[in-house]
FIZAMAR-860171 format. One record per residue (C-alpha): x, y, z; residue number from 1. Coordinates in Angstrom, 2 decimals. Example, Ala and Ser with C-alpha at 12.3 -4.5 7.8 and 13.67 -1.06 7.14 Angstrom:
residues 2
+---------+---------+---------+-----+
|      px |      py |      pz | num |
+---------+---------+---------+-----+
|   12.30 |   -4.50 |    7.80 |   1 |
|   13.67 |   -1.06 |    7.14 |   2 |
+---------+---------+---------+-----+
This chain:
residues 368
+---------+---------+---------+-----+
|      px |      py |      pz | num |
+---------+---------+---------+-----+
|   -7.90 |  -11.65 |    0.69 |   1 |
|   -5.96 |  -14.41 |   -0.38 |   2 |
|   -2.78 |  -15.14 |    0.16 |   3 |
|   -1.17 |  -16.30 |   -2.54 |   4 |
|   -2.46 |  -17.88 |   -6.24 |   5 |
|   -2.16 |  -21.24 |   -5.47 |   6 |
|   -4.30 |  -20.88 |   -2.81 |   7 |
|   -7.26 |  -20.03 |   -5.57 |   8 |
|   -5.69 |  -22.21 |   -8.57 |   9 |
|   -9.11 |  -24.13 |  -10.28 |  10 |
|  -11.29 |  -21.46 |   -8.75 |  11 |
|  -10.69 |  -18.21 |  -10.65 |  12 |
|  -12.58 |  -17.26 |  -13.10 |  13 |
|  -11.15 |  -18.81 |  -16.68 |  14 |
|   -9.62 |  -15.58 |  -18.56 |  15 |
|   -8.83 |  -17.99 |  -21.91 |  16 |
|   -5.02 |  -17.00 |  -21.35 |  17 |
|   -4.30 |  -20.34 |  -23.29 |  18 |
|   -5.51 |  -18.07 |  -26.47 |  19 |
|   -2.44 |  -16.09 |  -26.21 |  20 |
|   -0.08 |  -18.82 |  -25.97 |  21 |
|    2.04 |  -19.76 |  -29.12 |  22 |
|    4.91 |  -22.15 |  -29.99 |  23 |
|    7.99 |  -20.39 |  -30.97 |  24 |
|    8.13 |  -21.67 |  -34.27 |  25 |
|    4.68 |  -20.15 |  -35.20 |  26 |
|    5.08 |  -17.71 |  -37.89 |  27 |
|    5.10 |  -13.66 |  -37.63 |  28 |
|    2.11 |  -13.40 |  -39.91 |  29 |
|    0.06 |  -15.73 |  -38.12 |  30 |
|    1.06 |  -14.36 |  -34.27 |  31 |
|   -0.08 |  -10.86 |  -35.50 |  32 |
|   -3.28 |  -12.65 |  -36.78 |  33 |
|   -3.48 |  -14.29 |  -33.37 |  34 |
|   -2.73 |  -10.47 |  -31.81 |  35 |
|   -5.50 |   -8.76 |  -33.54 |  36 |
|   -8.14 |  -11.94 |  -32.79 |  37 |
|   -7.88 |  -11.86 |  -29.20 |  38 |
|   -7.37 |   -8.43 |  -27.88 |  39 |
|   -4.88 |   -9.09 |  -26.06 |  40 |
|   -1.24 |   -6.19 |  -26.10 |  41 |
|    1.40 |   -9.09 |  -26.34 |  42 |
|    1.47 |  -13.28 |  -26.44 |  43 |
|    3.58 |  -15.90 |  -24.43 |  44 |
|    6.05 |  -17.97 |  -26.57 |  45 |
|    6.37 |  -21.22 |  -24.62 |  46 |
|    7.18 |  -24.68 |  -25.37 |  47 |
|    4.63 |  -27.67 |  -25.68 |  48 |
|    4.43 |  -27.74 |  -21.63 |  49 |
|    3.82 |  -24.27 |  -21.57 |  50 |
|    7.17 |  -23.59 |  -20.27 |  51 |
|    7.60 |  -19.87 |  -20.90 |  52 |
|   10.61 |  -18.82 |  -23.18 |  53 |
|    9.53 |  -14.70 |  -24.00 |  54 |
|    6.52 |  -12.58 |  -24.76 |  55 |
|    6.20 |  -10.91 |  -27.95 |  56 |
|    4.02 |   -7.65 |  -28.02 |  57 |
|    1.96 |   -5.82 |  -30.39 |  58 |
|    4.89 |   -3.29 |  -30.32 |  59 |
|    7.38 |   -5.55 |  -30.45 |  60 |
|    5.26 |   -6.88 |  -34.10 |  61 |
|    5.70 |   -2.97 |  -35.33 |  62 |
|    9.57 |   -2.71 |  -34.64 |  63 |
|    9.51 |   -5.74 |  -36.54 |  64 |
|    7.62 |   -4.27 |  -39.85 |  65 |
|    9.97 |   -1.18 |  -39.18 |  66 |
|   12.81 |   -3.26 |  -39.62 |  67 |
|   10.78 |   -5.20 |  -42.60 |  68 |
|   11.86 |   -8.64 |  -41.09 |  69 |
|    9.77 |  -11.07 |  -43.22 |  70 |
|    6.24 |  -12.30 |  -41.95 |  71 |
|    7.42 |  -16.39 |  -42.76 |  72 |
|    9.91 |  -15.80 |  -39.91 |  73 |
|    9.58 |  -17.23 |  -36.28 |  74 |
|    8.03 |  -15.29 |  -34.19 |  75 |
|   10.53 |  -16.31 |  -31.39 |  76 |
|   12.41 |  -13.70 |  -34.10 |  77 |
|   11.61 |  -11.03 |  -32.26 |  78 |
|   10.18 |  -11.91 |  -28.69 |  79 |
|   11.46 |  -10.92 |  -25.53 |  80 |
|   13.58 |  -13.46 |  -23.91 |  81 |
|   13.73 |  -11.58 |  -20.50 |  82 |
|    9.66 |  -10.57 |  -19.92 |  83 |
|    8.92 |   -9.68 |  -16.74 |  84 |
|    6.78 |  -12.52 |  -14.36 |  85 |
|    5.34 |  -13.12 |  -11.30 |  86 |
|    6.12 |  -15.98 |   -8.89 |  87 |
|    2.66 |  -19.07 |   -8.07 |  88 |
|    3.09 |  -17.99 |   -4.23 |  89 |
|    2.72 |  -14.05 |   -5.09 |  90 |
|   -0.73 |  -12.40 |   -3.71 |  91 |
|   -2.91 |  -10.33 |   -5.86 |  92 |
|   -2.19 |   -6.87 |   -4.10 |  93 |
|    1.41 |   -8.08 |   -4.66 |  94 |
|    0.67 |   -8.22 |   -8.52 |  95 |
|   -1.38 |   -5.75 |   -8.85 |  96 |
|    1.68 |   -3.46 |   -7.41 |  97 |
|    4.26 |   -4.92 |   -9.98 |  98 |
|    2.12 |   -4.37 |  -12.73 |  99 |
|    1.36 |   -0.91 |  -11.93 | 100 |
|    5.11 |   -0.44 |  -11.36 | 101 |
|    5.81 |   -1.39 |  -14.18 | 102 |
|    2.83 |   -0.25 |  -16.41 | 103 |
|    2.21 |   -3.99 |  -17.32 | 104 |
|   -1.40 |   -4.52 |  -18.55 | 105 |
|   -0.87 |   -8.37 |  -18.24 | 106 |
|    1.27 |  -10.82 |  -16.64 | 107 |
|    2.24 |  -14.04 |  -16.66 | 108 |
|    2.18 |  -16.24 |  -13.27 | 109 |
|    4.88 |  -18.74 |  -13.32 | 110 |
|    5.66 |  -22.19 |  -10.85 | 111 |
|    8.81 |  -22.99 |  -10.02 | 112 |
|    9.48 |  -24.54 |  -13.23 | 113 |
|    9.01 |  -21.42 |  -15.35 | 114 |
|    5.72 |  -23.38 |  -16.82 | 115 |
|    2.65 |  -20.75 |  -17.20 | 116 |
|    0.39 |  -21.85 |  -14.17 | 117 |
|   -2.19 |  -18.35 |  -15.44 | 118 |
|   -1.91 |  -15.05 |  -16.76 | 119 |
|   -2.91 |  -11.40 |  -14.38 | 120 |
|   -4.96 |   -9.15 |  -16.86 | 121 |
|   -4.94 |   -5.64 |  -15.63 | 122 |
|   -8.21 |   -4.63 |  -16.16 | 123 |
|   -9.35 |   -7.65 |  -14.44 | 124 |
|   -7.47 |   -7.06 |  -11.25 | 125 |
|   -8.78 |   -3.17 |  -11.19 | 126 |
|  -11.91 |   -4.28 |  -10.51 | 127 |
|  -12.75 |   -3.57 |   -6.98 | 128 |
|  -11.14 |   -6.38 |   -4.76 | 129 |
|  -12.08 |   -7.19 |   -1.42 | 130 |
|   -9.01 |   -7.22 |    1.26 | 131 |
|   -9.65 |   -9.20 |    3.98 | 132 |
|   -6.50 |   -7.39 |    6.07 | 133 |
|   -8.40 |   -5.48 |    9.82 | 134 |
|   -7.16 |   -2.21 |   10.00 | 135 |
|   -6.93 |   -0.10 |   13.40 | 136 |
|   -7.11 |    3.78 |   13.78 | 137 |
|   -6.13 |    5.42 |   16.41 | 138 |
|   -8.58 |    7.52 |   17.99 | 139 |
|   -8.29 |    8.02 |   21.27 | 140 |
|   -6.25 |   10.97 |   22.24 | 141 |
|   -7.26 |   14.13 |   23.95 | 142 |
|   -5.42 |   16.79 |   21.21 | 143 |
|   -4.35 |   19.08 |   23.26 | 144 |
|   -2.41 |   20.92 |   21.67 | 145 |
|   -5.34 |   22.11 |   19.26 | 146 |
|   -7.11 |   23.13 |   22.08 | 147 |
|   -9.78 |   24.93 |   22.53 | 148 |
|  -10.84 |   23.45 |   18.77 | 149 |
|  -11.28 |   20.02 |   21.08 | 150 |
|  -12.77 |   21.03 |   24.26 | 151 |
|  -15.69 |   19.72 |   23.22 | 152 |
|  -14.60 |   16.94 |   20.43 | 153 |
|  -11.97 |   15.04 |   19.57 | 154 |
|   -9.24 |   15.57 |   17.13 | 155 |
|  -10.14 |   12.95 |   15.00 | 156 |
|  -13.98 |   13.86 |   14.39 | 157 |
|  -12.42 |   17.69 |   13.76 | 158 |
|  -14.05 |   18.60 |    9.98 | 159 |
|  -12.02 |   19.04 |    6.84 | 160 |
|  -14.72 |   19.95 |    4.71 | 161 |
|  -17.47 |   18.55 |    5.99 | 162 |
|  -16.06 |   15.10 |    7.16 | 163 |
|  -14.33 |   14.08 |    9.77 | 164 |
|  -10.84 |   13.89 |    9.74 | 165 |
|  -11.61 |    9.91 |   10.52 | 166 |
|  -13.85 |    9.87 |    8.43 | 167 |
|  -11.89 |   10.79 |    5.39 | 168 |
|   -9.59 |    8.24 |    6.75 | 169 |
|  -12.15 |    5.42 |    6.33 | 170 |
|  -13.00 |    5.92 |    3.02 | 171 |
|   -9.76 |    5.79 |    1.97 | 172 |
|   -9.24 |    2.44 |    3.11 | 173 |
|  -12.40 |    1.63 |    1.96 | 174 |
|  -12.16 |    2.86 |   -1.30 | 175 |
|   -8.87 |    0.71 |   -1.64 | 176 |
|  -10.60 |   -2.35 |   -1.02 | 177 |
|  -10.52 |   -2.97 |    3.25 | 178 |
|  -13.89 |   -3.66 |    5.03 | 179 |
|  -12.48 |   -4.87 |    8.32 | 180 |
|  -12.43 |   -1.96 |   11.12 | 181 |
|  -11.66 |   -1.43 |   14.72 | 182 |
|  -11.40 |    2.52 |   15.93 | 183 |
|   -9.18 |    2.80 |   18.93 | 184 |
|  -11.66 |    5.51 |   21.54 | 185 |
|  -10.74 |    6.78 |   25.08 | 186 |
|  -11.59 |   11.29 |   25.09 | 187 |
|  -15.45 |   11.82 |   23.53 | 188 |
|  -15.58 |    8.18 |   22.50 | 189 |
|  -19.51 |    8.44 |   22.11 | 190 |
|  -19.35 |   11.26 |   19.24 | 191 |
|  -17.06 |    8.46 |   17.68 | 192 |
|  -19.34 |    5.58 |   18.13 | 193 |
|  -22.57 |    7.62 |   17.43 | 194 |
|  -21.08 |    8.66 |   14.15 | 195 |
|  -19.60 |    5.81 |   12.48 | 196 |
|  -21.88 |    3.37 |   14.21 | 197 |
|  -21.30 |   -0.66 |   13.03 | 198 |
|  -19.87 |    0.86 |    9.87 | 199 |
|  -23.03 |   -0.83 |    8.06 | 200 |
|  -23.51 |    2.37 |    6.32 | 201 |
|  -20.68 |    2.28 |    4.70 | 202 |
|  -20.60 |   -1.61 |    3.40 | 203 |
|  -18.01 |   -2.30 |    5.81 | 204 |
|  -17.82 |   -4.17 |    9.68 | 205 |
|  -16.25 |   -1.30 |   12.48 | 206 |
|  -15.28 |   -2.42 |   16.09 | 207 |
|  -14.49 |   -0.43 |   18.69 | 208 |
|  -11.51 |   -0.58 |   21.08 | 209 |
|  -12.51 |    1.25 |   24.15 | 210 |
|   -9.29 |    2.60 |   26.66 | 211 |
|  -10.78 |    2.74 |   30.16 | 212 |
|   -7.56 |    4.50 |   30.64 | 213 |
|   -4.87 |    6.08 |   28.28 | 214 |
|   -2.70 |    2.80 |   27.08 | 215 |
|    0.00 |    4.62 |   24.83 | 216 |
|   -0.14 |    4.68 |   20.88 | 217 |
|    0.26 |    1.13 |   20.87 | 218 |
|   -1.37 |   -0.33 |   24.13 | 219 |
|   -4.84 |   -0.52 |   21.98 | 220 |
|   -3.76 |   -3.15 |   19.99 | 221 |
|   -3.81 |   -5.13 |   23.80 | 222 |
|   -7.40 |   -5.48 |   23.89 | 223 |
|   -7.20 |   -7.15 |   20.64 | 224 |
|   -6.70 |  -10.52 |   22.25 | 225 |
|   -9.61 |  -13.11 |   21.83 | 226 |
|   -9.91 |  -11.87 |   18.55 | 227 |
|   -8.40 |  -13.76 |   15.40 | 228 |
|   -6.62 |  -11.29 |   14.15 | 229 |
|   -4.78 |  -13.92 |   10.65 | 230 |
|   -3.42 |  -11.45 |    8.46 | 231 |
|   -1.01 |   -7.90 |    8.76 | 232 |
|   -2.97 |   -5.64 |   10.83 | 233 |
|   -3.16 |   -1.61 |    9.73 | 234 |
|   -2.18 |    0.23 |   12.09 | 235 |
|   -3.01 |    4.19 |   11.67 | 236 |
|   -3.16 |    7.29 |   13.70 | 237 |
|   -6.51 |    8.70 |   13.29 | 238 |
|   -5.25 |   12.85 |   12.60 | 239 |
|   -3.64 |   12.04 |    9.44 | 240 |
|   -4.01 |   13.61 |    6.00 | 241 |
|   -2.40 |   11.15 |    3.58 | 242 |
|   -2.56 |    9.80 |   -0.10 | 243 |
|   -0.59 |    6.81 |    0.52 | 244 |
|   -1.48 |    3.70 |   -1.15 | 245 |
|   -2.28 |    1.14 |    1.34 | 246 |
|   -1.67 |   -1.84 |   -1.47 | 247 |
|    1.54 |   -0.97 |   -2.33 | 248 |
|    2.15 |   -1.28 |    0.90 | 249 |
|    0.49 |   -3.96 |    1.91 | 250 |
|    2.68 |   -5.85 |   -1.64 | 251 |
|    5.68 |   -3.99 |    0.43 | 252 |
|    5.26 |   -6.16 |    4.06 | 253 |
|    4.55 |   -9.08 |    2.12 | 254 |
|    7.93 |   -8.72 |   -1.01 | 255 |
|   10.11 |   -8.69 |    2.47 | 256 |
|    8.28 |  -10.30 |    5.11 | 257 |
|    9.31 |   -9.25 |    8.74 | 258 |
|    7.04 |   -8.31 |   12.03 | 259 |
|    6.06 |   -4.84 |   10.52 | 260 |
|    6.44 |   -1.95 |    8.03 | 261 |
|    6.68 |    1.06 |    8.54 | 262 |
|    5.91 |    3.91 |    6.69 | 263 |
|    8.72 |    6.77 |    6.20 | 264 |
|    8.74 |   10.07 |    4.87 | 265 |
|   11.40 |   12.55 |    4.44 | 266 |
|   11.97 |   15.50 |    6.34 | 267 |
|   14.24 |   18.05 |    5.94 | 268 |
|   16.07 |   20.94 |    8.30 | 269 |
|   17.88 |   23.65 |    8.08 | 270 |
|   20.18 |   25.33 |   10.19 | 271 |
|   19.24 |   29.24 |   10.41 | 272 |
|   22.95 |   30.09 |   10.35 | 273 |
|   26.20 |   29.61 |    9.12 | 274 |
|   28.03 |   26.38 |   10.66 | 275 |
|   31.43 |   27.30 |   11.47 | 276 |
|   33.82 |   24.22 |   11.83 | 277 |
|   37.00 |   24.01 |   13.53 | 278 |
|   40.53 |   22.13 |   14.07 | 279 |
|   41.58 |   22.99 |   17.37 | 280 |
|   41.62 |   26.39 |   18.06 | 281 |
|   41.08 |   26.82 |   14.50 | 282 |
|   38.68 |   27.26 |   11.70 | 283 |
|   38.62 |   25.31 |    8.74 | 284 |
|   34.87 |   26.00 |    7.52 | 285 |
|   31.69 |   27.91 |    7.24 | 286 |
|   28.74 |   26.29 |    5.53 | 287 |
|   25.87 |   28.69 |    5.65 | 288 |
|   22.23 |   27.46 |    6.68 | 289 |
|   23.11 |   24.16 |    5.36 | 290 |
|   20.14 |   21.68 |    5.04 | 291 |
|   19.60 |   18.16 |    7.14 | 292 |
|   17.18 |   15.28 |    6.36 | 293 |
|   15.84 |   12.48 |    8.25 | 294 |
|   13.50 |    9.82 |    7.49 | 295 |
|   11.02 |   10.04 |   10.18 | 296 |
|    7.37 |    8.08 |   11.33 | 297 |
|    4.71 |    8.73 |    9.71 | 298 |
|    2.11 |    7.15 |   12.01 | 299 |
|    1.17 |    4.32 |    9.55 | 300 |
|    2.11 |    0.90 |   10.18 | 301 |
|    1.51 |   -2.84 |    9.24 | 302 |
|    1.91 |   -5.46 |   12.09 | 303 |
|    2.34 |   -8.92 |   11.97 | 304 |
|   -0.42 |  -11.26 |   13.80 | 305 |
|    2.24 |  -12.73 |   15.73 | 306 |
|    3.46 |   -9.36 |   16.69 | 307 |
|   -0.52 |   -7.74 |   17.84 | 308 |
|   -0.25 |  -10.76 |   20.27 | 309 |
|    2.13 |   -9.50 |   22.04 | 310 |
|    0.41 |   -6.47 |   23.26 | 311 |
|   -1.03 |   -7.76 |   26.47 | 312 |
|   -4.48 |   -6.11 |   27.96 | 313 |
|   -4.36 |   -2.74 |   29.63 | 314 |
|   -0.76 |   -2.64 |   28.70 | 315 |
|    0.58 |    1.26 |   28.44 | 316 |
|    2.49 |    1.00 |   25.41 | 317 |
|    3.86 |    3.55 |   22.68 | 318 |
|    4.16 |    2.08 |   19.38 | 319 |
|    7.91 |    3.48 |   18.94 | 320 |
|    8.35 |    1.32 |   21.79 | 321 |
|    6.94 |   -1.48 |   20.04 | 322 |
|    9.17 |   -1.11 |   16.87 | 323 |
|   12.35 |   -0.82 |   19.10 | 324 |
|   11.62 |   -3.66 |   21.24 | 325 |
|   11.00 |   -5.67 |   17.61 | 326 |
|   14.95 |   -4.27 |   16.56 | 327 |
|   16.16 |   -5.38 |   20.01 | 328 |
|   15.38 |   -9.50 |   19.43 | 329 |
|   16.49 |   -8.79 |   15.94 | 330 |
|   13.13 |   -8.89 |   14.27 | 331 |
|   12.98 |   -7.43 |   10.66 | 332 |
|   10.92 |   -4.37 |   10.58 | 333 |
|   10.72 |   -2.70 |    7.19 | 334 |
|   10.07 |    0.60 |    5.85 | 335 |
|    8.14 |    2.20 |    3.35 | 336 |
|    9.19 |    5.27 |    1.72 | 337 |
|    6.72 |    7.61 |    1.25 | 338 |
|    6.69 |   10.70 |   -1.31 | 339 |
|    2.53 |   11.29 |   -1.14 | 340 |
|    0.98 |   14.02 |    0.75 | 341 |
|    1.18 |   13.67 |    4.20 | 342 |
|   -0.41 |   16.00 |    6.91 | 343 |
|    0.31 |   15.23 |   11.09 | 344 |
|   -2.90 |   17.28 |   12.11 | 345 |
|   -1.33 |   18.04 |   15.66 | 346 |
|   -1.06 |   21.62 |   15.96 | 347 |
|   -3.68 |   24.49 |   14.32 | 348 |
|   -1.16 |   25.65 |   11.07 | 349 |
|   -1.88 |   21.73 |   10.37 | 350 |
|   -5.21 |   21.91 |   11.06 | 351 |
|   -5.45 |   24.97 |    8.50 | 352 |
|   -3.23 |   23.61 |    6.20 | 353 |
|   -5.10 |   20.39 |    5.58 | 354 |
|   -8.28 |   22.21 |    5.54 | 355 |
|   -7.06 |   24.41 |    2.77 | 356 |
|   -5.54 |   20.98 |    0.91 | 357 |
|   -8.97 |   19.30 |    1.08 | 358 |
|  -10.51 |   22.45 |   -0.30 | 359 |
|   -8.48 |   22.40 |   -3.09 | 360 |
|   -8.85 |   19.11 |   -3.75 | 361 |
|  -12.55 |   19.47 |   -3.76 | 362 |
|  -12.29 |   22.34 |   -6.23 | 363 |
|  -10.18 |   20.32 |   -8.48 | 364 |
|  -12.67 |   17.58 |   -8.64 | 365 |
|  -16.31 |   19.94 |   -8.96 | 366 |
|  -14.16 |   21.39 |  -11.84 | 367 |
|  -12.99 |   17.67 |  -13.25 | 368 |
+---------+---------+---------+-----+
């Protein structure tokens, strides 16, 4: 995955975006003809040296016709003067996320002088990308809270439907375009390595980080020493069932910078009693069964290569401690808030709930 569009300028397949750039004095009738001929949803209004002035969409044209605007009027009379645009330093991931967020079919890319350098079309971006950011799936835990299910099977290999939890996670990343994977192992590691192999049957590369002793939820990162990690690394617990949008999370990380981005979600807890408020010896109020909301760690992270390199080989460290160390140094750590389906399969009730969710998803897919 390229870091930004500037790195690939001139190497991308041309999309003839110049055909949808018109001057501000173009008659509206001619602009309508160009819209129809090019089959795009909007035109770019620009100066002779391609400085963007605005856009005109087919919706703008329809509204102009309803207002009975004369077709001889210049097109800039009906253009949008503050269109959505992207910067030349934006990655394709960030552009795609931005277009999906604002429901855009095309997006002009401008340099620092507001000159049009490219136009990104959603259809082209939705062709399956190849994302080079590495992914590390943590699958070395003992799963003690799920015994006896985990007496002979590592928790990430417990099946939801007809596939192990870890395989469902892997497939979601593959579907999003990721291809470079690491899996940390410890407890009954041979079951994991024998099932996934080198990843060739999935069309990806899988390498293993074997912990000879438990290293905590972040310690396996120390086993990456000597490995060229050049892009932000996804780290995800191998016991999660979630629909989180990995591309949007990557776009968030790229947009805000920092050494890490952590997925967080809202957790609500209700006190089952009436809570008494007092002042001195006097009761001032009774709040019946109040609810409190917290943001909690969702077990999915994006870590900069610099942060990954700080974990030493064989160091025992948990991910919260790694993040707290960043905060103590006043390093920027971002939150990526998720409202998607998310289940931490830590106990038997969670496992049963995840099984039901996968079964429902399968039935809906079959019915469709």
